[in-house]
C-alpha positions as CSV (number, residue, x, y, z in Angstrom):
1,M,142.3,97.8,71.3
2,L,141.3,99.5,68.0
3,D,143.3,102.0,66.1
4,H,142.0,105.0,64.2
5,K,141.8,103.1,60.9
6,D,139.7,100.3,62.4
7,I,137.2,102.8,63.8
8,K,136.7,104.5,60.4
9,K,136.3,101.2,58.6
10,L,133.7,99.8,61.0
11,H,131.9,103.1,60.9
12,D,131.7,103.1,57.1
13,E,130.5,99.5,57.0
14,A,127.6,100.5,59.3
15,Y,126.9,103.6,57.3
16,I,126.7,101.8,53.9
17,A,124.6,98.9,55.3
18,G,121.6,101.0,56.4
19,Q,121.9,104.0,54.2
20,T,118.8,103.4,52.0
21,N,116.4,102.9,55.0
22,R,118.1,105.8,56.8
23,R,117.5,108.2,53.9
24,K,113.8,107.2,53.9
25,A,113.5,107.8,57.6
26,S,115.1,111.2,57.2
27,D,112.6,112.1,54.6
28,D,109.8,111.0,56.9
29,L,111.1,113.4,59.6
30,V,111.3,116.3,57.2
31,F,107.8,115.6,55.9
32,A,106.4,115.4,59.4
33,V,108.1,118.3,60.9
34,I,109.6,120.7,58.3
35,N,107.8,120.7,54.9
36,Q,105.2,118.4,53.4
37,W,105.9,119.7,49.8
38,D,109.6,118.9,49.9
39,N,110.9,117.2,46.7
40,L,107.4,117.4,45.1
41,E,107.0,119.3,41.8
42,S,103.7,121.1,41.2
43,T,102.3,124.0,39.0
44,L,100.1,125.1,41.9
45,E,100.9,128.6,43.1
46,F,99.2,128.0,46.5
47,R,100.8,125.0,48.4
48,G,99.1,124.6,51.8
49,E,99.5,122.0,54.4
50,F,96.3,120.4,55.8
51,D,97.9,118.1,58.3
52,L,96.0,115.2,59.7
53,L,99.0,113.3,60.8
54,K,99.9,115.5,63.7
55,K,96.8,114.4,65.5
56,N,97.4,110.7,64.8
57,T,101.1,110.8,66.0
58,R,100.2,112.7,69.1
59,K,97.6,110.0,69.9
60,I,100.3,107.3,69.8
61,M,102.8,109.4,71.7
62,G,100.2,110.1,74.4
63,D,99.6,106.4,74.8
64,L,103.3,105.7,75.2
65,R,103.6,108.4,77.9
66,S,100.3,107.5,79.8
67,N,101.1,103.7,79.9
68,E,104.3,103.5,82.0
69,I,106.8,100.7,81.6
70,Q,107.1,98.9,85.0
71,V,110.6,97.6,85.3
72,N,111.4,95.0,88.1
73,F,114.7,93.5,89.1
74,S,114.9,89.9,90.4
75,P,118.2,88.5,91.8
76,V,119.5,85.5,90.1
77,N,120.8,84.2,93.5
78,E,117.8,84.2,95.8
79,Q,120.2,84.2,98.8
80,R,121.3,87.8,97.8
81,D,117.8,89.4,97.6
82,D,118.8,92.4,99.7
83,G,119.9,94.2,96.5
84,A,116.6,93.9,94.6
85,D,114.8,96.7,96.5
86,L,118.0,98.8,96.3
87,I,118.5,98.5,92.6
88,D,114.7,99.1,92.1
89,G,114.9,102.4,94.0
90,L,118.1,103.5,92.3
91,Y,116.6,102.9,88.9
92,R,113.4,104.7,89.7
93,A,115.4,107.7,91.0
94,S,117.4,107.9,87.7
95,D,114.4,107.3,85.7
96,R,112.7,110.5,86.9
97,L,115.6,112.8,86.2
98,N,114.9,115.5,83.7
99,S,117.7,114.2,81.4
100,S,116.1,110.8,81.4
101,I,112.6,112.1,80.7
102,E,114.0,114.2,77.8
103,S,115.8,111.1,76.4
104,Y,112.6,109.0,76.4
105,D,110.5,111.7,74.9
106,N,113.0,112.4,72.1
107,A,113.3,108.7,71.3
108,T,109.6,108.0,71.2
109,N,108.9,111.1,69.1
110,E,111.4,110.0,66.5
111,G,110.5,106.4,66.7
112,V,106.8,107.1,66.1
113,L,107.5,109.6,63.2
114,C,110.3,107.8,61.3
115,G,110.6,104.4,62.8
116,I,113.8,104.6,65.0
117,G,115.0,106.7,68.0
118,G,117.2,106.1,71.0
119,W,119.2,107.3,73.9
120,E,122.6,106.8,75.6
121,I,123.5,105.9,79.2
122,Y,126.7,107.4,80.7
123,T,128.4,108.0,84.1
124,E,129.8,111.2,85.6
125,Y,131.2,112.3,88.9
126,K,128.7,113.6,91.5
127,T,130.9,116.5,92.4
128,N,134.1,118.2,91.2
129,R,135.6,118.1,94.7
130,A,139.2,116.8,94.8
131,G,139.4,113.2,95.9
132,D,135.6,112.6,95.5
133,K,135.4,109.6,93.1
134,R,131.7,108.9,93.6
135,Q,129.9,108.6,90.3
136,T,126.3,108.6,89.2
137,I,124.4,107.0,86.2
138,K,122.5,109.3,83.8
139,R,121.0,109.4,80.3
140,R,121.2,111.8,77.4
141,P,119.2,111.9,74.2
142,I,120.6,111.0,70.8
143,H,119.0,113.6,68.5
144,E,118.2,112.5,65.0
145,F,119.2,108.8,65.8
146,N,118.6,107.6,62.3
147,N,121.2,110.0,60.8
148,N,123.7,110.1,63.7
149,C,123.9,106.6,65.1
150,F,125.4,103.6,63.3
151,V,125.1,100.1,64.6
152,D,126.9,96.9,63.8
153,P,125.2,95.6,60.7
154,N,125.5,92.1,62.0
155,A,123.3,92.8,64.9
156,V,119.8,91.4,64.5
157,M,118.2,91.6,68.0
158,L,115.6,94.2,68.5
159,D,117.5,95.8,71.4
160,K,120.8,95.4,69.6
161,S,122.3,93.5,72.6
162,D,124.3,91.4,70.1
163,A,126.0,94.4,68.5
164,E,129.8,94.6,68.8
165,F,130.0,98.4,68.2
166,F,127.9,101.6,68.1
167,S,129.1,104.8,66.4
168,I,127.4,108.0,67.5
169,L,128.3,111.2,65.5
170,I,128.4,114.4,67.5
171,P,128.5,117.7,65.5
172,Y,130.8,120.5,66.7
173,S,131.5,124.0,65.6
174,F,135.2,124.9,64.9
175,N,135.6,126.6,68.3
176,G,133.5,124.0,70.0
177,Y,135.8,121.2,68.7
178,K,138.9,123.0,69.9
179,R,137.5,123.4,73.3
180,M,136.4,119.7,73.5
181,V,139.8,118.5,72.5
182,S,141.5,120.8,75.0
183,E,139.3,119.6,77.8
184,L,140.0,115.9,77.0
185,T,143.7,116.1,76.3
186,G,144.9,119.4,77.8
187,E,146.4,120.4,74.4
188,D,146.7,124.1,73.5
189,E,143.6,125.3,71.6
190,E,145.7,127.3,69.1
191,E,147.7,124.2,68.0
192,I,144.5,122.0,67.3
193,K,143.9,121.6,63.7
194,P,140.8,119.6,62.7
195,N,141.3,117.2,59.8
196,S,138.7,115.9,57.3
197,F,137.9,112.3,56.4
198,N,136.9,113.8,53.1
199,A,140.5,114.5,52.1
200,P,141.7,113.2,48.7
201,E,144.0,110.5,50.1
202,H,141.0,108.8,51.8
203,S,138.1,107.0,50.2
204,F,135.8,106.7,53.1
205,T,132.1,107.1,52.5
206,F,131.0,109.5,55.3
207,P,132.4,113.1,55.1
208,W,133.4,113.6,58.7
209,L,134.1,117.3,58.0
210,N,131.5,118.8,55.7
211,G,132.4,120.9,52.7
212,S,131.5,124.3,54.4
213,K,134.2,123.6,57.1
214,E,131.8,124.9,59.7
215,I,130.7,121.7,61.3
216,I,133.1,119.0,62.6
217,Y,131.8,115.6,63.4
218,V,133.3,113.6,66.2
219,T,132.3,110.0,67.0
220,R,131.7,108.4,70.4
221,F,132.6,104.9,69.2
222,Y,131.6,102.0,71.6
223,H,133.4,98.7,71.0
224,R,132.6,95.4,72.8
225,E,135.2,92.7,73.2
226,K,134.6,89.1,74.5
227,S,137.1,87.5,76.9
228,K,137.0,84.4,79.1
229,D,136.3,84.3,82.8
230,K,135.5,81.7,85.5
231,I,132.5,81.5,87.7
232,Y,132.9,79.8,91.1
233,T,130.2,78.2,93.3
234,W,130.8,78.9,96.9
235,V,128.9,77.1,99.7
236,D,128.9,78.1,103.3
237,P,128.6,75.7,106.3
238,E,124.7,76.0,106.2
239,G,124.6,75.0,102.6
240,N,123.8,78.4,101.1
241,Q,125.3,78.9,97.5
242,L,127.0,82.0,96.3
243,L,128.0,82.4,92.6
244,L,131.0,84.8,92.0
245,R,133.3,85.5,89.1
246,K,137.0,85.2,89.4
247,S,137.5,88.9,88.8
248,E,135.0,89.6,91.6
249,I,136.4,87.5,94.4
250,L,140.0,88.8,94.6
251,D,139.2,91.4,97.2
252,I,136.7,89.3,99.2
253,M,138.3,85.8,99.1
254,D,139.8,86.1,102.6
255,E,136.5,87.2,104.0
256,L,134.7,84.3,102.3
257,L,137.3,81.7,103.6
258,D,136.9,83.2,107.1
259,D,133.2,82.8,106.9
260,G,133.6,79.1,106.1
261,Y,132.8,79.3,102.4
262,K,134.3,76.5,100.1
263,I,134.5,76.3,96.4
264,T,132.4,73.3,95.1
265,D,132.3,74.0,91.4
266,E,133.7,76.2,88.7
267,K,132.7,77.0,85.1
268,E,134.3,78.9,82.4
269,I,132.1,81.7,80.9
270,D,132.3,84.5,78.4
271,C,132.5,88.0,79.7
272,Y,132.8,91.4,77.9
273,K,134.7,94.6,78.1
274,V,133.4,97.8,76.5
275,T,135.8,100.6,75.5
276,L,134.7,104.1,74.5
277,Y,136.8,105.8,71.8
278,I,136.4,109.6,71.1
279,S,137.7,110.1,67.7
280,S,137.8,112.8,65.0
281,G,138.8,112.5,61.4
282,E,142.4,113.1,62.4
283,K,143.0,110.8,65.3
284,V,141.6,109.0,68.4
285,I,141.4,111.9,71.0
286,K,140.8,109.7,74.0
287,H,139.7,106.2,75.0
288,Y,138.8,104.4,78.2
289,E,136.9,101.4,79.5
290,I,133.3,102.1,80.8
291,P,131.5,100.3,83.6
292,G,129.5,97.2,82.7
293,E,129.6,94.6,80.0
294,N,127.1,96.2,77.6
295,I,127.2,99.0,75.0
296,P,125.1,101.8,76.7
297,V,123.1,102.7,73.6
298,I,119.4,101.8,73.6
299,P,117.5,101.9,70.2
300,F,113.7,102.3,70.1
301,Y,112.0,101.0,66.9
302,G,108.6,101.6,65.4
303,D,107.5,99.0,62.8
304,R,110.6,96.9,62.2
305,I,111.1,93.8,60.1
306,F,113.8,92.1,58.0
307,V,113.3,91.9,54.3
308,E,115.8,89.7,52.3
309,G,118.3,89.9,55.1
310,V,118.1,93.8,55.4
311,E,116.6,95.5,58.4
312,T,113.8,97.9,57.5
313,Y,111.8,100.1,59.8
314,E,109.2,102.8,59.5
315,G,106.9,105.1,61.6
316,T,103.4,106.3,61.2
317,I,104.5,108.8,58.5
318,R,105.8,106.5,55.8
319,R,102.5,105.0,54.6
320,A,100.4,108.1,55.3
321,K,102.6,110.5,53.2
322,D,100.8,109.8,49.8
323,P,97.2,110.3,51.0
324,Q,98.5,113.4,53.0
325,R,100.2,114.8,49.9
326,L,96.9,114.2,47.8
327,R,94.9,116.0,50.5
328,N,97.4,118.9,50.4
329,F,97.2,119.0,46.6
330,F,93.4,118.9,46.5
331,H,92.9,121.6,49.0
332,S,95.6,123.7,47.4
333,N,94.0,123.2,44.0
334,I,90.7,124.5,45.4
335,G,92.6,127.5,46.9
336,D,94.2,128.1,43.4
337,I,90.8,127.9,41.7
338,V,89.1,130.3,44.2
339,S,92.1,132.8,44.1
340,K,92.5,132.8,40.4
341,S,88.9,132.7,39.1
342,M,86.9,135.8,38.3
343,R,84.0,137.0,40.5
344,P,80.6,137.1,38.8
345,K,80.1,140.4,37.0
346,P,77.3,142.0,35.0
347,V,77.7,142.2,31.2
348,L,76.9,145.7,29.9
349,T,77.2,147.6,26.7
350,A,79.3,150.8,26.4
351,A,76.2,152.8,25.8
352,E,74.7,151.6,29.1
353,I,77.8,152.8,31.0
354,G,78.1,156.1,29.3
355,K,79.2,158.9,31.4
356,Y,79.0,156.8,34.6
357,R,82.1,154.8,33.6
358,H,84.0,156.1,36.7
359,M,81.4,154.5,39.0
360,W,82.1,151.0,37.5
361,E,85.8,151.2,37.7
362,G,88.2,150.5,40.7
363,G,87.4,147.0,41.6
364,S,87.4,146.4,45.4
365,D,88.4,150.1,45.8
366,N,85.0,151.2,44.5
367,N,83.3,152.8,47.5
368,F,80.2,154.1,45.8
369,P,77.0,153.1,47.6
370,Y,75.4,152.4,44.2
371,V,76.3,152.7,40.6
372,L,74.3,154.2,37.7
373,I,73.8,153.4,34.0
374,E,72.3,155.3,31.1
375,S,68.6,154.9,30.5
376,E,68.8,156.0,26.9
377,T,71.3,155.7,24.1
378,P,72.7,159.0,22.6
379,G,70.1,158.7,19.9
380,G,67.3,158.6,22.5
381,V,66.5,154.9,22.3
382,P,65.5,153.4,25.7
383,I,67.9,150.9,27.2
384,P,66.5,147.8,29.0
385,P,66.8,148.2,32.8
386,N,68.7,144.9,33.5
387,P,72.1,143.7,32.3
388,I,72.2,141.4,29.3
389,R,73.7,138.6,31.5
390,Q,76.4,137.8,34.1
391,T,79.7,136.1,33.8
392,P,79.4,132.5,35.2
393,E,80.9,131.6,38.6
394,Q,83.9,129.2,38.7
395,V,82.7,125.7,39.4
396,I,84.9,123.4,41.5
397,P,85.0,119.9,39.9
398,R,82.8,117.4,41.7
399,G,85.5,114.7,41.7
400,L,87.9,117.0,43.5
401,L,85.5,117.5,46.4
402,E,84.8,113.8,46.6
403,S,88.6,113.1,46.6
404,I,89.2,115.3,49.6
405,A,86.8,113.1,51.7
406,L,88.6,110.0,50.4
407,T,92.0,111.3,51.5
408,R,90.8,111.8,55.1
409,E,89.6,108.2,55.1
410,A,92.9,107.0,53.7
411,I,94.9,108.8,56.3
412,N,92.7,107.5,59.1
413,D,93.1,104.0,57.7
414,V,96.8,104.2,57.9
415,A,97.3,106.2,61.1
416,G,94.0,106.4,63.0
417,A,93.1,109.8,64.2
418,G,91.8,109.3,67.7
419,L,88.2,108.6,68.6
420,P,85.8,108.2,65.6
421,Q,83.0,110.7,65.3
422,D,80.3,108.0,65.7
423,I,81.3,107.1,69.2
424,T,81.9,110.5,70.7
425,D,78.5,110.4,72.3
426,T,78.1,112.4,75.5
427,D,75.6,109.9,76.9
428,L,78.0,107.0,76.8
429,S,79.1,105.8,80.2
430,G,82.7,106.1,81.4
431,E,83.1,102.4,81.2
432,A,82.0,102.3,77.6
433,I,84.3,105.1,76.7
434,S,87.2,103.2,78.5
435,Q,86.4,100.1,76.4
436,L,86.4,102.0,73.2
437,R,89.7,103.7,74.0
438,N,91.2,100.3,74.7
439,M,90.2,99.2,71.2
440,L,91.8,102.3,69.8
441,D,94.9,101.7,71.8
442,E,95.6,98.7,69.6
443,Q,97.0,101.2,67.0
444,S,99.9,101.8,69.4
445,V,100.4,98.3,70.7
446,V,103.5,97.7,68.4
447,Y,105.1,100.9,69.6
448,Q,104.3,100.1,73.3
449,Q,105.8,96.6,73.0
450,N,108.9,97.9,71.3
451,L,109.3,100.6,74.0
452,K,109.0,97.8,76.6
453,H,111.9,96.0,75.0
454,A,113.9,99.2,75.0
455,K,113.2,99.9,78.6
456,R,114.2,96.3,79.6
457,R,117.4,96.7,77.8
458,D,118.0,100.1,79.5
459,A,117.5,98.4,82.9
460,E,119.9,95.6,82.0
461,I,122.6,98.1,81.1
462,Y,121.8,100.1,84.2
463,A,122.2,97.1,86.5
464,G,125.5,96.2,84.9
465,M,126.9,99.7,85.3
466,A,125.5,100.0,88.9
467,R,127.6,97.0,90.1
468,R,130.7,98.9,89.2
469,V,129.7,102.5,90.0
470,Y,128.0,101.8,93.4
471,S,130.8,99.7,94.8
472,E,131.9,102.0,97.7
473,Q,130.3,102.8,101.0
474,Q,128.2,105.9,100.7
475,Q,124.7,107.3,101.3
476,I,122.4,107.5,98.4
477,N,118.7,108.5,97.8
478,I,116.3,106.1,96.2
479,S,112.7,106.6,94.9
480,L,109.8,104.6,96.2
481,P,106.9,103.6,93.9
482,D,104.8,106.5,95.3
483,G,107.4,109.0,94.3
484,T,108.8,109.7,97.8
485,Q,112.5,109.7,98.5
486,K,114.3,107.4,101.0
487,S,117.9,107.6,102.2
488,M,120.0,104.3,102.3
489,N,123.5,103.3,102.9
490,L,125.5,101.4,100.4
491,M,127.8,98.6,101.5
492,D,126.5,99.1,105.0
493,P,128.1,96.9,107.7
494,I,125.7,95.7,110.3
495,L,125.7,93.2,113.2
496,D,123.9,89.9,112.5
497,E,121.9,89.3,115.8
498,E,121.8,85.5,115.0
499,T,125.6,84.9,114.4
500,G,127.0,87.9,116.1
501,E,129.1,88.7,113.1
502,I,129.4,91.8,111.0
503,V,127.7,91.4,107.6
504,V,127.5,93.9,104.7
505,V,124.0,94.7,103.3
506,N,122.9,96.8,100.3
507,D,125.8,95.3,98.3
508,L,125.4,95.3,94.5
509,T,128.9,94.3,93.5
510,A,128.4,90.5,93.6
511,T,124.7,90.4,92.6
512,E,123.2,89.6,89.2
513,F,119.7,90.5,88.2
514,E,117.1,89.3,85.8
515,V,115.0,92.2,84.4
516,F,111.3,92.1,83.7
517,A,109.2,94.8,82.1
518,D,105.4,95.3,82.0
519,I,103.2,97.8,80.4
520,G,100.6,99.6,82.6
521,P,99.0,102.9,83.4
522,S,100.9,105.6,85.2
523,Y,101.1,105.7,89.0
524,S,98.8,108.7,89.2
525,T,96.1,106.9,87.0
526,K,96.4,103.8,89.2
527,K,96.1,105.9,92.3
528,E,92.9,107.5,91.1
529,E,91.4,104.1,90.3
530,T,92.5,102.7,93.7
531,I,90.9,105.6,95.5
532,K,87.6,104.9,93.7
533,I,87.8,101.2,94.4
534,L,88.5,101.8,98.1
535,S,85.5,104.2,98.3
536,E,83.2,101.6,96.8
537,A,84.6,98.8,99.1
538,E,84.1,101.0,102.1
539,A,80.5,101.5,101.4
540,R,80.0,97.8,101.0
541,A,81.8,97.1,104.3
542,M,79.6,99.6,106.1
543,A,76.5,98.0,104.6
544,A,77.8,94.6,105.8
545,G,78.4,95.9,109.3
546,D,82.2,95.4,109.3
547,Q,83.2,98.7,111.0
548,A,86.9,97.8,111.4
549,L,87.3,97.0,107.6
550,A,85.3,100.1,106.6
551,K,87.7,102.2,108.8
552,A,90.8,100.6,107.3
553,L,89.5,101.2,103.7
554,L,88.8,104.8,104.7
555,L,92.3,105.2,106.1
556,E,93.9,103.7,103.0
557,G,92.0,106.1,100.7
558,L,93.0,109.1,102.8
559,K,96.7,108.1,102.5
560,L,96.4,108.3,98.7
561,V,94.8,111.7,98.6
562,D,97.1,114.4,97.3
563,G,96.9,117.9,98.9
564,V,98.7,120.6,100.8
565,A,99.8,120.0,104.4
566,L,98.4,116.4,104.6
567,D,101.6,114.7,105.9
568,D,100.2,114.5,109.5
569,I,97.0,113.0,108.2
570,R,98.9,110.4,106.2
571,E,101.1,109.6,109.2
572,Y,98.0,109.2,111.4
573,C,96.3,106.9,108.9
574,T,99.5,104.8,108.7
575,N,99.7,104.5,112.5
576,Q,96.1,103.6,112.8
577,L,96.4,100.8,110.2
578,I,99.4,99.4,112.1
579,V,97.5,99.4,115.3
580,M,94.6,97.8,113.7
581,G,96.7,95.0,112.3
582,F,96.1,95.9,108.6
583,K,99.8,97.1,108.0
584,Q,103.2,95.8,109.2
585,P,105.5,98.3,110.9
586,E,108.5,99.5,108.9
587,T,110.3,101.7,111.3
588,P,111.5,101.3,114.9
589,E,109.0,104.0,115.9
590,Q,106.1,102.1,114.3
591,Q,107.2,98.9,116.0
592,Q,107.2,100.6,119.3
593,L,103.8,102.0,118.6
594,L,102.4,98.5,117.8
595,E,103.9,97.0,120.9
596,Q,102.5,99.7,123.2
597,S,99.0,99.3,121.6
598,Q,99.2,95.6,122.1
599,Q,99.9,96.0,125.8
600,N,96.9,98.3,126.2
601,Q,94.6,96.1,124.0
602,Q,92.1,93.7,125.7
603,E,92.3,90.2,124.1
604,D,88.6,89.2,124.7
605,P,85.9,91.6,123.5
606,Q,83.3,89.9,125.8
607,Q,85.5,90.7,128.8
608,V,85.6,94.2,127.6
609,I,81.8,94.3,127.4
610,A,81.4,92.7,130.8
611,M,84.0,95.1,132.3
612,L,82.1,98.0,130.9
613,E,78.8,96.7,132.5
614,K,80.5,96.2,135.7
615,M,81.9,99.7,135.6
616,K,78.4,101.0,134.8
617,I,77.0,99.3,138.0
618,Q,79.9,100.5,140.0
619,N,79.3,104.0,138.8
620,E,75.6,103.8,139.9
621,Q,76.6,102.5,143.3
622,D,79.2,105.2,143.6
623,K,76.5,107.8,142.9
624,I,74.4,106.4,145.8
625,K,77.3,106.5,148.1
626,I,78.2,110.0,147.1
627,L,74.5,111.2,147.7
628,A,74.5,109.5,151.2
629,Q,77.9,111.0,152.0
630,K,76.6,114.4,150.9
631,E,73.6,114.2,153.2
632,Q,75.8,113.1,156.2
633,R,78.1,116.1,155.4
634,E,75.1,118.5,155.4
635,A,73.9,117.2,158.8
636,A,77.3,117.3,160.3
637,K,77.6,120.8,159.0
638,D,74.4,121.9,160.7
639,Q,75.5,120.3,164.0
640,A,78.9,122.0,163.7
641,V,77.1,125.3,163.2
642,V,75.1,124.9,166.5
643,Q,78.2,123.7,168.3
644,Q,80.0,126.7,166.9
645,G,77.3,129.0,168.3
646,Q,77.5,127.5,171.8
647,Q,81.3,127.6,171.7
648,S,81.1,131.2,170.6
649,N,79.1,132.1,173.8
650,V,81.6,130.3,176.0
651,I,84.4,132.0,174.3
652,D,82.8,135.4,174.9
653,M,82.4,134.7,178.6
654,F,86.0,133.4,178.8
655,Q,87.2,136.5,177.1
656,A,85.2,138.8,179.6
657,E,86.6,136.9,182.6
658,T,90.1,137.0,181.1
659,G,89.7,140.7,180.6
660,R,88.6,141.3,184.2
661,M,91.5,139.2,185.6
662,A,93.9,141.0,183.4
663,T,92.7,144.4,184.8
664,M,93.2,143.2,188.5
665,L,96.6,141.9,187.6
666,D,97.6,145.2,186.1
667,A,96.5,147.0,189.3
668,Q,98.5,144.7,191.5
669,I,101.5,145.1,189.3
670,A,101.2,148.9,189.6
671,Q,101.0,148.7,193.4
672,Q,104.0,146.5,193.5
673,R,105.9,148.9,191.3
674,V,105.1,151.8,193.7
675,K,106.3,149.7,196.6
676,L,109.5,148.8,194.8
677,D,110.2,152.3,193.9
678,S,109.9,153.4,197.7
679,H,112.1,150.5,198.7
680,D,114.7,151.6,196.2
681,M,114.6,155.1,197.4
682,V,115.2,154.1,201.0
683,S,117.9,151.8,200.0
684,R,119.7,154.6,198.1
685,R,119.4,156.9,201.0
686,M,120.8,154.3,203.4
687,D,123.7,153.6,201.1
688,T,124.4,157.4,200.8
689,H,124.6,157.7,204.6
690,T,126.9,154.7,204.9
691,R,129.3,156.1,202.3
692,A,129.3,159.4,204.0
693,D,130.1,157.9,207.5
694,Q,133.0,155.9,205.9
695,H,134.3,159.1,204.3
696,R,134.4,161.0,207.5
697,A,136.1,158.2,209.4
698,S,138.8,158.1,206.7
699,V,139.3,161.9,206.9
700,N,139.6,161.8,210.7
701,K,142.2,159.0,210.5
702,I,144.3,161.0,208.2
703,N,144.1,164.2,210.3
704,T,145.2,162.1,213.4
705,T,148.2,160.8,211.6
706,I,149.3,164.2,210.5
707,N,149.0,165.6,213.9
708,Q,151.1,162.9,215.4
709,A,153.8,163.6,212.9
């Protein structure tokens, strides 16, 4: 743990050690961006800038952007290779953030111009929701790296991986400083009083609070401490080895023992802890340990070398300043000569002007279409018609003109301004132009190599931080090489089909990686070249008669074509390649598609051809049968028509007979109804007489009874 005094002391040591080279680099930046006449005394009134360096530096910067650095992670323990694709995808996703792109661009600009630039890696919470402790890894630029970043003077590695501390100065306004302190500590803004390192009781070199008291510098001070740790070799029952540190196995030891792992070896190693101190001139405002074992500051150098034990660096501007200054001076001198010299004028006598003096005055404001002179003197003597002579035109020194051409050559020799004029021939083939450009790219090889070292260091730091940051189960998005996004689950527990046990995949916490970096063209450039190669290969396959290969090459080319609403086409091409056997399935849906196609696919092509011939013969036979059946149907139809006619006559006769019989039946029914009606009438009459007789008998019986009574 460092105190405030230690931080200031280490910072001043770093400041003093590199101050001379730092001042030169600062002058280079001012010359390249601000003013090319700075600190240059001259009697010239016109001071122009005829910059040839801008074109040269843009050429190198363009090379650095067009030739991407390909970073690959390889697990140290081959048994834990499930994290390689994961860390690759995470790194690509972070590499394409706007903050990362800005960091790289700022670092390369400063490195090319003044010889040094850099950026910083940091972590922050994904969201501000309460209880959400998930973090993400990002980058931020360090502007004016040569003036604001101070490294351990004992560090000699190009990537500064051997540095014990980095100090990064951050300028704040008075109100900005108070807000920053209030956010970090919760102190009342009104009670915060910035203090200056430039106070009389201190003798430190760097003024942490400038004299105007408008800018307050605060440092982000990274300090790396070494400690001891042990690494254990674990072996499972099948003989697979697993290397874990003592600090990493505390939470998973029970799980390892349950799985049958045993410790077979142990070794003491050095490990590191990095602490970030945020300090002003008054005190250490806040400090905390950061993830990983590396200081997350990545420098990028231009030309770098040690001279008499002192690190020196420079960019393209340092050696080109003198010829550029001469070029500015020579062109400005010509401008001065032209602007200050008199224009050629006729030499006339006073007698020649005479009364027309007003026509010869006024300079550039003279708008007369012509001017007159006297033809005779006042005494009548004729005056010659032409002026006596003219004032001579100002002559530019020949040596000055020749020197201007020499300054261009001198600047080109130092910085190299793109394609020379003698090879910009429109008749040159594309391959010839490509070869010439490769020759010219040698001017930027040093910068490309140094950027490769910086990117490799960046990946090492990222991997170390990722093991700590991505240590909880969560869903993340990774980037594939073609730029598409893919969702994955960290610390994902799955069932091992072979053992029947639950295993955790996509685990970075116990995996160490080696990082490799290569320089190559950008993905879009490689894609264009690949499409061209596939097109040429398709033509050769067609000429050779290999239809399957030609189709596969066509499908691969279509997959790489960019355009609107082409997702369906790409999916179709992918499925066809899987069915044809040129691509392995990657999803369950693709696996199902392959299995279904294999079930429907004929194994022997000869059998397919024979079956096709058999089907052809069968089709011909079926046609003959169909024609015969058609003729039979026509004959049967004619016979049915005849029979139908005969049956129609029989039906008519039957209907006539049936009608006659129905008429007779109706007549019989009518007769029976008449008879029935007569019978009913007789029956009713007989019934009436019977009831009447019975009534009379009853009445007579009653009368007889009454009489007897």
